[in-house]
C-alpha positions as CSV (number, residue, x, y, z in Angstrom):
1,X,6.6,-36.1,10.6
2,X,3.7,-38.4,11.6
3,X,3.5,-36.6,15.0
4,X,3.3,-33.2,13.3
5,X,0.5,-34.5,11.0
6,X,-1.4,-36.0,13.9
7,X,-1.0,-32.7,15.9
8,X,-2.5,-30.8,13.0
9,X,-5.3,-33.3,12.6
10,X,-6.1,-33.1,16.3
11,X,-6.1,-29.3,16.2
12,X,-8.5,-29.3,13.2
13,X,-10.8,-31.9,14.8
14,X,-10.8,-30.1,18.1
15,X,-11.6,-26.6,16.7
16,X,-13.6,-27.6,13.6
17,X,-16.7,-25.5,14.5
18,X,-14.6,-22.4,15.2
19,X,-12.7,-23.0,11.9
20,X,-16.0,-23.4,9.9
21,X,-17.4,-20.2,11.5
22,X,-14.2,-18.3,10.6
23,X,-14.3,-19.7,7.1
24,X,-17.9,-18.7,6.7
25,X,-17.2,-15.1,7.9
26,X,-14.3,-14.8,5.5
27,X,-16.3,-16.0,2.5
28,X,-19.5,-14.1,3.4
29,X,-17.6,-10.9,4.4
30,X,-15.0,-10.5,1.8
31,X,-15.0,-13.1,-1.1
32,X,-18.6,-13.5,-2.1
33,X,-20.1,-11.1,-4.7
34,X,-22.9,-10.4,-2.1
35,X,-20.4,-9.9,0.7
36,X,-20.7,-7.3,3.4
37,X,-18.0,-5.2,1.8
38,X,-19.7,-5.2,-1.6
39,X,-23.0,-4.3,0.0
40,X,-21.4,-1.4,1.9
41,X,-19.9,-0.1,-1.3
42,X,-23.3,-0.4,-3.1
43,X,-24.9,1.5,-0.2
44,X,-22.4,4.3,-0.6
45,X,-22.9,4.4,-4.3
46,X,-26.7,4.4,-3.8
47,X,-26.5,7.4,-1.4
48,X,-24.4,9.3,-3.9
49,X,-26.9,8.6,-6.7
50,X,-29.8,9.7,-4.5
51,X,-28.0,13.0,-3.7
52,X,-27.4,13.5,-7.5
53,X,-31.1,12.8,-8.2
54,X,-32.1,15.4,-5.6
55,X,-29.7,17.9,-7.2
56,X,-31.2,17.1,-10.7
57,X,-34.7,17.5,-9.4
58,X,-33.8,20.9,-7.9
59,X,-32.3,22.0,-11.2
60,X,-35.4,20.7,-13.1
61,X,-37.7,22.7,-10.8
62,X,-35.7,25.9,-11.3
63,X,-35.6,25.5,-15.0
64,X,-39.4,24.8,-15.0
65,X,-40.0,28.0,-13.0
66,X,-37.9,30.0,-15.4
67,X,-39.7,28.5,-18.4
68,X,-43.1,29.3,-16.9
69,X,-41.8,32.9,-16.2
70,X,-40.5,33.2,-19.7
71,X,-43.9,32.0,-21.2
72,X,-45.9,34.4,-19.1
73,X,-43.8,37.5,-18.5
74,X,-42.5,39.6,-21.4
75,X,-40.0,41.4,-19.0
76,X,-38.4,38.1,-18.2
77,X,-37.9,37.5,-22.0
78,X,-36.3,40.9,-22.3
79,X,-34.1,40.3,-19.2
80,X,-32.8,36.9,-20.7
81,X,-32.2,38.6,-24.0
82,X,-30.2,41.4,-22.4
83,X,-28.2,39.2,-20.0
84,X,-27.4,36.1,-22.0
85,X,-27.7,37.2,-25.6
86,X,-26.3,40.7,-25.2
87,X,-29.2,42.3,-27.0
88,X,-30.0,45.9,-26.6
89,X,-32.7,48.4,-27.5
90,X,-32.1,50.9,-30.3
91,X,-31.3,53.8,-28.0
92,X,-28.6,52.3,-25.8
93,X,-25.1,51.0,-25.9
94,X,-23.9,47.7,-24.4
95,X,-20.3,47.3,-23.2
96,X,-19.0,43.8,-22.4
97,X,-16.2,44.0,-19.8
98,X,-13.9,41.0,-19.6
99,X,-11.3,40.7,-16.8
100,X,-7.7,39.8,-17.4
101,X,-8.3,36.4,-15.7
102,X,-10.9,35.4,-18.2
103,X,-8.7,36.5,-21.1
104,X,-5.9,34.3,-19.8
105,X,-8.2,31.4,-19.4
106,X,-9.5,31.8,-23.0
107,X,-5.9,31.9,-24.3
108,X,-5.0,28.7,-22.4
109,X,-8.0,26.9,-23.8
110,X,-7.2,27.8,-27.4
């Protein structure tokens, strides 16, 4: 038993620098809250959020253009009223055609 213990002690003393370096890599790479693994995950999340910000900026610009168009162009207001609100002029009829797929989807949602 004493020989086994002295063998382990000799191994630890002989390779102490290598063991300390390996211990540091394990702590810094995986265990620490600021580890390389955590930083990699944060970088991925940051990239996702930046892409989402770009998408929101594009949507905002499109909505801003549409708002400017609605404020300045009466034909745009008429177009929106006809398409989205199903409004019509007094001399025309509007028919809303729904496909069977959309009827089934509505039945499932109810």
